[in-house]
Every structure is written in C-alpha cells, then in structure tokens.
C-alpha positions as CSV (number, residue, x, y, z in Angstrom):
1,M,30.0,70.2,35.3
2,R,32.0,71.4,38.4
3,I,30.2,73.1,41.1
4,F,32.1,75.6,43.4
5,P,30.2,76.7,46.5
6,T,31.0,80.2,47.5
7,Y,32.2,81.6,50.8
8,R,28.6,82.8,51.6
9,F,27.4,79.2,51.1
10,Y,29.9,77.8,53.6
11,V,29.1,80.5,56.2
12,I,25.4,79.8,56.0
13,I,25.8,76.0,56.1
14,I,28.1,76.3,59.2
15,T,25.5,78.6,60.8
16,C,22.8,75.9,60.1
17,A,25.0,73.2,61.7
18,V,25.6,75.3,64.8
19,L,21.8,76.0,65.1
20,L,21.0,72.3,64.7
21,F,23.4,71.5,67.5
22,I,21.7,74.1,69.8
23,G,18.3,72.8,68.7
24,Y,19.1,69.6,70.4
25,Y,18.4,71.5,73.6
26,Y,15.8,74.0,72.4
27,D,13.0,72.9,70.1
28,F,12.2,76.3,68.6
29,V,15.9,76.7,67.5
30,F,15.8,73.3,65.9
31,S,12.7,74.3,63.9
32,L,14.5,77.5,62.8
33,A,17.6,75.5,61.8
34,K,15.6,73.1,59.7
35,G,13.8,75.9,57.9
36,L,17.1,77.7,57.2
37,T,18.8,74.6,56.0
38,L,15.9,73.7,53.6
39,S,15.9,77.3,52.3
40,L,19.7,77.1,51.7
41,L,19.4,73.9,49.7
42,V,16.5,75.3,47.6
43,L,18.3,78.5,46.8
44,A,21.5,76.6,46.0
45,L,19.6,74.4,43.6
46,A,18.0,77.4,42.0
47,D,21.5,79.0,41.7
48,I,22.8,75.8,40.0
49,I,19.9,75.8,37.5
50,L,20.4,79.5,36.8
51,L,24.1,79.1,36.2
52,F,24.4,75.8,34.5
53,F,21.1,74.9,32.9
54,S,19.9,78.2,31.5
55,N,20.8,79.4,28.0
56,G,23.1,82.1,29.4
57,R,26.9,82.1,29.3
58,I,29.9,84.4,29.4
59,V,32.0,85.1,26.2
60,L,35.5,86.3,26.6
61,E,38.4,87.0,24.2
62,R,41.9,87.8,25.3
63,F,44.1,90.2,23.3
64,L,47.9,89.7,23.7
65,P,50.6,91.6,21.8
66,D,53.0,89.7,19.7
67,R,55.9,90.8,21.9
68,F,56.5,92.5,25.2
69,S,59.0,95.3,25.9
70,N,61.3,94.5,28.7
71,A,61.1,96.7,31.8
72,D,58.1,98.6,30.4
73,E,54.4,98.4,31.2
74,N,52.7,96.1,28.5
75,E,49.0,96.0,28.2
76,V,46.8,92.8,28.1
77,S,43.1,93.3,27.4
78,F,39.9,91.3,27.4
79,S,36.5,91.6,25.6
80,I,33.7,90.3,27.9
81,L,30.1,89.7,27.0
82,N,27.3,88.6,29.4
83,N,24.7,86.5,27.7
84,Y,22.8,85.6,30.9
85,G,19.4,87.0,31.5
86,L,20.6,88.6,34.8
87,E,23.3,90.9,36.0
88,M,26.3,88.8,37.0
89,D,29.4,89.3,39.1
90,L,32.6,88.2,37.4
91,T,36.1,87.4,38.6
92,I,38.8,87.1,35.9
93,L,41.8,85.0,36.7
94,D,44.5,85.0,33.9
95,E,47.1,82.2,34.1
96,L,50.2,84.3,34.0
97,P,53.7,83.2,33.0
98,A,55.9,81.8,35.8
99,Q,58.5,84.6,35.4
100,F,56.1,87.1,37.0
101,Q,55.6,85.0,40.2
102,I,52.1,86.6,40.6
103,R,49.6,84.4,42.4
104,D,46.9,86.8,43.5
105,S,46.1,88.7,40.3
106,E,42.3,89.0,39.7
107,I,39.9,91.4,38.0
108,R,36.5,91.8,39.5
109,L,33.6,93.5,37.7
110,N,29.8,93.6,37.6
111,L,28.2,93.1,34.1
112,K,24.6,93.7,33.2
113,S,22.6,91.3,31.1
114,G,23.5,91.5,27.4
115,K,26.3,94.0,28.0
116,Q,29.8,93.9,26.6
117,T,32.9,95.6,28.2
118,Y,36.6,95.8,27.8
119,V,39.1,95.3,30.6
120,T,42.8,96.0,30.5
121,Y,45.7,95.3,32.9
122,S,49.5,95.7,32.5
123,L,52.5,93.6,33.1
124,R,56.1,94.6,33.5
125,P,58.6,91.9,32.6
126,A,62.1,92.0,34.1
127,Q,63.9,89.6,31.8
128,R,64.0,88.7,28.2
129,G,62.8,85.4,26.8
130,E,59.7,83.5,26.1
131,Y,56.7,83.9,28.4
132,H,54.0,81.3,28.4
133,F,50.4,82.4,29.1
134,G,47.9,79.8,30.1
135,K,44.1,80.0,29.7
136,T,41.8,82.6,31.2
137,N,39.4,81.6,33.9
138,V,36.2,83.5,34.6
139,L,34.3,82.8,37.8
140,V,30.6,83.7,37.5
141,N,28.2,84.4,40.4
142,S,24.5,85.2,40.2
143,P,22.8,87.7,42.5
144,L,22.3,84.8,45.0
145,K,26.1,84.3,45.3
146,L,25.8,80.7,46.6
147,I,27.4,78.8,43.7
148,T,30.2,79.7,41.3
149,R,30.5,78.6,37.8
150,R,33.9,78.6,36.1
151,F,34.5,79.2,32.4
152,R,37.9,78.6,30.7
153,F,38.7,80.5,27.6
154,G,41.5,80.7,25.0
155,V,44.6,78.6,24.4
156,E,48.1,78.7,25.8
157,H,50.0,81.5,24.2
158,V,53.7,82.4,24.0
159,V,54.8,86.0,24.0
160,K,58.5,86.9,23.4
161,V,59.9,89.6,25.6
162,Y,62.3,91.8,23.7
163,P,64.7,94.5,24.9
164,S,62.9,97.7,25.7
165,F,61.5,99.1,22.4
166,L,58.5,101.1,23.7
167,N,60.7,104.1,24.7
168,L,62.6,104.3,21.4
169,E,60.4,107.1,20.0
170,K,60.6,109.0,23.3
171,Y,64.4,109.1,23.5
172,E,64.6,109.6,19.7
173,L,62.6,112.8,19.8
174,S,64.5,114.1,22.8
175,A,67.8,113.5,21.2
176,I,66.9,114.9,17.8
177,S,65.4,118.1,19.3
178,Q,68.5,118.3,21.6
179,S,66.1,118.7,24.6
180,L,68.5,116.8,26.8
181,K,71.0,118.6,29.0
182,L,73.5,119.3,26.3
183,S,71.2,121.1,23.9
184,G,72.3,124.4,22.4
185,Q,76.1,123.7,22.3
186,K,77.7,125.1,19.1
187,R,78.9,122.6,16.5
188,M,82.2,123.4,14.9
189,K,84.0,122.0,11.8
190,R,87.6,121.1,11.8
191,I,89.6,121.0,8.6
192,G,91.8,118.0,7.8
193,Q,91.0,115.8,10.7
194,S,88.8,113.2,9.1
195,T,88.4,111.2,5.9
196,E,85.2,112.8,4.5
197,F,85.8,115.0,1.5
198,D,83.8,118.3,1.3
199,H,85.2,120.4,-1.6
200,I,88.3,121.8,-3.4
201,K,89.6,125.3,-2.5
202,D,92.6,127.5,-3.1
203,Y,95.6,126.8,-1.0
204,V,96.4,129.3,1.7
205,I,99.2,129.3,4.3
206,G,98.4,126.9,7.1
207,D,96.6,124.3,4.9
208,D,98.0,120.8,5.2
209,P,100.3,120.1,2.2
210,R,99.3,116.5,2.3
211,H,95.9,117.6,1.0
212,I,97.1,119.3,-2.1
213,N,95.1,118.2,-5.1
214,W,97.8,118.1,-7.9
215,K,95.4,117.3,-10.7
216,A,93.2,120.3,-9.9
217,S,96.3,122.5,-9.4
218,A,97.7,121.5,-12.9
219,R,94.4,122.7,-14.5
220,G,94.4,126.0,-12.6
221,R,96.7,128.9,-12.0
222,G,97.7,128.0,-8.5
223,L,97.8,125.3,-5.8
224,M,94.4,123.7,-4.9
225,V,93.7,121.7,-1.7
226,N,91.0,119.2,-0.7
227,H,88.8,120.5,2.0
228,Y,87.7,117.9,4.6
229,V,85.1,118.1,7.3
230,D,84.4,115.8,10.2
231,E,82.8,112.6,9.0
232,K,79.0,112.9,9.3
233,S,78.3,109.2,9.5
234,Q,80.5,107.6,12.2
235,P,80.4,104.0,13.5
236,I,79.0,103.7,17.0
237,Y,79.4,100.3,18.7
238,S,77.6,99.0,21.9
239,V,80.0,96.6,23.5
240,I,78.2,94.6,26.2
241,D,79.9,92.6,28.9
242,K,77.8,89.5,29.6
243,G,80.1,88.3,32.3
244,R,79.7,87.8,36.1
245,P,79.9,91.5,37.1
246,M,76.7,92.1,35.0
247,R,74.6,89.7,37.0
248,M,73.9,92.1,39.8
249,P,70.2,92.9,40.1
250,F,68.5,96.3,40.6
251,E,64.8,96.6,41.0
252,G,64.2,93.1,39.6
253,M,66.5,93.5,36.5
254,T,70.1,92.6,36.0
255,L,72.7,95.1,34.9
256,L,73.0,93.1,31.7
257,D,69.3,93.7,30.8
258,Y,69.7,97.4,31.7
259,S,72.7,97.6,29.3
260,I,70.9,95.8,26.5
261,N,67.9,98.2,26.8
262,A,70.2,101.2,26.7
263,S,72.2,99.9,23.8
264,L,69.0,99.5,21.7
265,V,67.9,103.0,22.6
266,L,71.3,104.5,21.8
267,S,71.5,102.7,18.5
268,N,68.2,104.0,17.4
269,V,69.2,107.6,18.4
270,A,72.5,107.2,16.6
271,I,70.9,106.0,13.4
272,K,68.4,108.8,13.4
273,R,71.2,111.3,13.8
274,G,73.0,109.9,10.8
275,D,75.5,107.6,12.5
276,R,76.0,103.9,12.0
277,A,75.1,101.5,14.9
278,G,76.7,98.2,15.6
279,L,77.0,95.6,18.4
280,V,79.5,93.5,20.2
281,T,78.9,91.1,23.1
282,F,81.4,89.1,25.1
283,Q,82.1,87.2,28.3
284,H,84.9,84.6,28.5
285,K,85.2,85.1,24.8
286,P,83.6,87.4,22.1
287,E,80.3,86.1,21.0
288,T,78.2,88.5,18.9
289,F,79.2,91.0,16.3
290,V,76.9,93.2,14.2
291,S,78.7,95.5,11.8
292,A,77.8,99.2,12.2
293,Q,75.2,100.2,9.6
294,K,72.5,102.9,9.3
295,R,70.1,101.0,7.1
296,N,66.4,101.2,7.8
297,L,66.2,97.6,9.1
298,Q,69.3,97.9,11.4
299,I,67.2,98.5,14.5
300,N,65.0,95.4,13.9
301,Y,68.1,93.4,13.3
302,L,69.7,94.6,16.5
303,L,66.4,93.9,18.4
304,E,66.3,90.3,17.2
305,T,70.0,89.9,18.0
306,L,69.7,91.3,21.5
307,Y,66.6,89.3,22.3
308,N,68.5,86.1,21.8
309,Q,71.4,87.0,24.1
310,E,72.0,84.2,26.6
311,T,74.8,84.1,29.2
312,Q,76.3,81.9,31.9
313,F,77.8,85.0,33.5
314,N,81.3,83.7,33.1
315,E,84.4,85.8,34.0
316,P,84.9,88.4,31.2
317,D,88.1,88.3,29.2
318,F,89.1,91.8,28.1
319,A,92.3,90.5,26.3
320,S,90.3,88.4,23.9
321,L,87.9,91.4,23.4
322,Y,90.8,93.6,22.4
323,W,92.1,91.2,19.7
324,F,88.5,90.7,18.5
325,L,87.9,94.4,18.1
326,M,91.2,94.9,16.3
327,Q,90.3,92.2,13.8
328,K,86.6,93.2,13.2
329,I,86.6,97.0,13.5
330,K,89.2,98.7,11.2
331,Q,87.8,102.2,11.3
332,R,88.1,104.4,14.3
333,S,84.8,104.1,16.2
334,L,83.0,105.2,19.3
335,L,82.8,102.1,21.6
336,L,80.4,102.2,24.5
337,L,81.6,99.5,26.8
338,Y,78.9,98.4,29.3
339,T,80.6,96.7,32.2
340,N,81.0,97.0,36.0
341,F,83.9,97.3,38.4
342,E,83.5,97.0,42.1
343,S,87.0,97.8,43.2
344,I,90.2,99.4,42.0
345,Y,91.9,96.0,41.9
346,T,89.4,94.6,39.4
347,L,89.9,97.7,37.2
348,E,93.7,97.5,37.4
349,R,93.6,94.0,36.1
350,Q,91.8,95.1,32.9
351,L,93.3,98.6,32.6
352,P,96.1,97.7,30.1
353,Y,93.6,96.2,27.7
354,L,91.2,99.2,28.1
355,K,94.1,101.6,27.3
356,M,95.0,99.6,24.2
357,I,91.4,99.7,23.0
358,N,91.2,103.4,23.6
359,R,94.4,103.9,21.6
360,H,92.7,102.7,18.4
361,H,89.1,103.8,19.1
362,L,87.3,106.3,21.4
363,L,86.3,104.2,24.4
364,L,83.4,105.3,26.6
365,L,83.3,103.0,29.6
366,V,79.9,102.7,31.3
367,F,79.8,101.3,34.8
368,F,77.1,101.4,37.5
369,R,76.5,103.1,40.8
370,N,75.3,100.7,43.6
371,T,72.0,102.3,44.6
372,E,71.6,99.9,47.5
373,L,74.8,101.4,49.1
374,D,73.2,104.9,48.7
375,K,70.2,103.7,50.8
376,V,72.5,102.4,53.5
377,I,74.5,105.7,53.5
378,D,71.4,107.9,53.6
379,A,69.6,105.8,56.3
380,P,69.7,107.1,59.9
381,S,72.2,105.4,62.3
382,N,70.5,104.2,65.4
383,T,72.8,101.5,66.5
384,T,76.5,100.6,66.4
385,I,75.7,98.1,63.7
386,D,74.1,100.8,61.6
387,I,77.2,103.0,62.0
388,Y,79.5,100.1,61.0
389,N,77.4,99.3,57.9
390,K,77.3,102.9,56.9
391,S,81.0,103.2,57.2
392,I,81.6,100.1,55.0
393,A,79.1,101.3,52.5
394,K,80.7,104.7,52.3
395,Q,84.1,103.1,51.8
396,I,82.9,101.0,48.9
397,A,81.1,104.0,47.3
398,D,84.3,106.0,47.5
399,E,86.3,103.3,45.8
400,K,83.7,103.3,43.0
401,A,84.2,107.0,42.6
402,N,88.0,106.5,42.6
403,I,87.6,104.2,39.6
404,Q,86.3,107.1,37.6
405,K,89.3,109.2,38.6
406,V,91.7,106.4,37.5
407,L,90.0,106.1,34.2
408,F,90.3,109.9,33.6
409,Q,94.0,109.8,34.5
410,N,94.5,107.2,31.8
411,G,92.6,109.1,29.2
412,I,89.5,107.0,29.2
413,I,86.1,108.6,29.1
414,S,83.7,107.1,31.6
415,L,80.1,107.3,32.7
416,Y,79.3,106.4,36.3
417,T,75.5,106.2,36.5
418,R,72.5,104.6,38.3
419,P,70.9,101.7,36.4
420,Q,67.5,103.4,36.3
421,N,69.1,106.6,34.7
422,L,71.2,104.7,32.2
423,N,69.2,105.4,29.0
424,T,69.1,109.2,29.5
425,D,72.7,109.4,30.7
426,V,74.1,107.4,27.8
427,I,72.3,109.5,25.3
428,N,73.5,112.7,27.0
429,K,77.1,111.4,26.9
430,Y,76.8,110.4,23.2
431,I,75.5,113.9,22.3
432,E,78.3,115.5,24.3
433,I,80.9,113.5,22.5
434,K,79.4,114.3,19.1
435,T,79.1,118.0,20.0
436,K,82.7,118.3,21.1
437,R,83.9,116.3,18.1
438,L,85.9,113.9,20.2
439,L,85.6,111.1,17.7
C-alpha cells in the first residue's frame, strides 16, 4: 500500500506548522494550531480507511486498436467503473509511447458511486514503427481530497503504426466520383495506340496496315483490321526515394513518410479505377520491388511492405534506379517518383537518368515546396536581418520553381506541391494523366 498525500494535505500541514510557530508567542493561536493539526490527522486517517480498507475499488479497461494510422487521429478509449460507496474524483494517466514525447497527458473526471462511463482520447503518430504502451494509472480521491490512492491496470501493449490508411475511403470516393478538380473532362479513345484488342472491323482508308487481320480477311469479302483501344488496366508504380533529401521534416513528419502515405492512397485509387499498382523504393541502391497488380489483397500487401520500410537516408543513386527499372518493368508504365531537389545543380546531376527513365516510361516527378520558406517570405520585415532573410528565402524559392521549368523543357511531367497537400495533388495529377491519355 502506497499513500500519496494531496496538494491540499500539504497546504494544511504547512499552515499548521506556521500556526504552531506563531503559537509560541500567542497561547490562543497555539491551541488553534493543535486543534487544526489533530483534525487533519483524523481526517487523513479516515480518508486512508475509506480509500484502502473499504470494499470499494475502481475497475478500468483500456481499448487499443491493433494498428495506428500514421499522421491521422487514432482513438484510444477506456471503460471505467466506480465500485466505491461514494462519488470519487479520478485522474487517468496513460503511459504513452516514447515517440509522442507527451509528459502532461491526463484525463480528469468525477464518477458517482456504482456508475460506469467511457472516456476517449486521440493520438497522432508522426512516424511508422512499433509503439509501446505501458500500463494505465488511475489516481482516486475521495470527497475529503487529502489522500490519493493509485490503481494500475492492464499490461504493456505494442501497437504498430502503418502508413495512413484511415483516409483511403475518403480519397477513393473522391476519385471515383471525379469530385476533384479535374472532374467532367471528356474521355476519348484513340485507335491503334495500345495493345488492348477491342474488336474486328472493315478496313477503311487511314487504318494502320499493320493491324490487318489476314485470317478474318480471307474468310470475308474484303480487308478486315483489328480495332484497338487504350489499355484499360495500366501499371502504376510509386517510386519512393528514401535518400537524404527525404529526411527533411514538416509538421513533425519527414518527406519520406508523407510520400509513403501518398503512395498508399494513390495505389488504392488506381486499383479501384481498374489500374494495377506497384511499388519501388531505393536510396543508394534499389531495395523494394512490388510488381503492379490489381488483386483484392494488393493494398494489404503494399501496406505491410510500406510499414517495414527503414532507411539510413543515404545519398540516392538514380543510375542504379534506372537499370533496376529497365530490368524489372518491361511494360510502359506510369512512374510517380517521390523525391526532392533543393537546387538546379542537384537536379542537373540526375537529369540524364530521369530523361532515360522517361524515354521508356511516363515519369511524373513529385518534389516538395518548402513551406518554412513561405513563412519567411510572407512575414513582415522589421529589421535589416528580416530583409536579408526574406531575400535569401525568395531566392531559394525561385530556384525551386525553376526546377519545374527545367523538367518541363526536358519533357518530364512534374508536381511541385506542399507536403500537407500531397495526397490530393497526386490524385488530381493521376486523374489528369488518365483523362488526357498520356500513358
């Protein structure tokens, strides 16, 4: 049994000590101090008996999900029952994982005798991995509030934090209904530009002679040609750079985790729209490859694969990425490359490899806007230092914008976006590419 005196107890005992000191000079104050001290000890003893030696106790059960969704609000709930014969004040202290760095989290409530209630709070993880929850502490105070009793419930529990999966349905519905910014664009068929066969028709001037079906022509009275339409199920690969440029943090999350979350959302949307989704990760060398599929379990497989991604944030090697893609992906595919360039110089070093990748596939390069620079640029300039900082920030921001121009001049589609807008912007760009039949 561990007894924890409350703040009220210490205030009263200090007051008694002060009065006893004053009572050394004034007899009536001394008598008052003795009476107050005796009353405090009696009430404290009564509080101890009420909390520790009565038949009452607190019953609590914690409900944790099997997994958390990264960068989303995840709920943790408690069921609490007061079996004491009196109304009690409770303070719930959950032993949270070290990753949250939360030291002042507590839930206070008042619970009547025999009543049960449910309490919920939410946590927002900022990185993937295993999160270790400790036990749950409940501090109980009677109406006297002189002594506190502590109850400890539950056992240590490990919750795995996966890439953001709570928003999958939200973005899926938006994309399917085409409620994003590109909704309403007309879809058009192009004949003879893909490998998916549609039907056989009579030959007319302008049809590609290479598509003449000689067997069908021999059975009929004239030339027949195969009619092709754009392939309905196309491979979509998320290519994630796990190198040093992706270590930069925004709002508690690295660019790598933003990219992982976006790749999962996009893969889900692509599969729901009939395409095949795959995955490639690399840093100093290619590491993970998931072949593009549209099977029902593909999203779960991608989720498990992305959860286990670990990195030392080495320097990315785009040359080895190019050769890896040429060996692994034979069919022309849409490659969404999540990376980041901070200067024209870093882009020019990798540009030859990006152009070679784009020659065999349709490359969409996703890189990130530095929102901290925007804050510096938009802030008022009150000093010379502020003006200097704003000038440097504007210069860096302009160079990032020039990167997009250089990519356009070299025939590479790019998406320059803020990390917090990545999910929506990537899906919009994907729908735009599919609508325009660029692949």
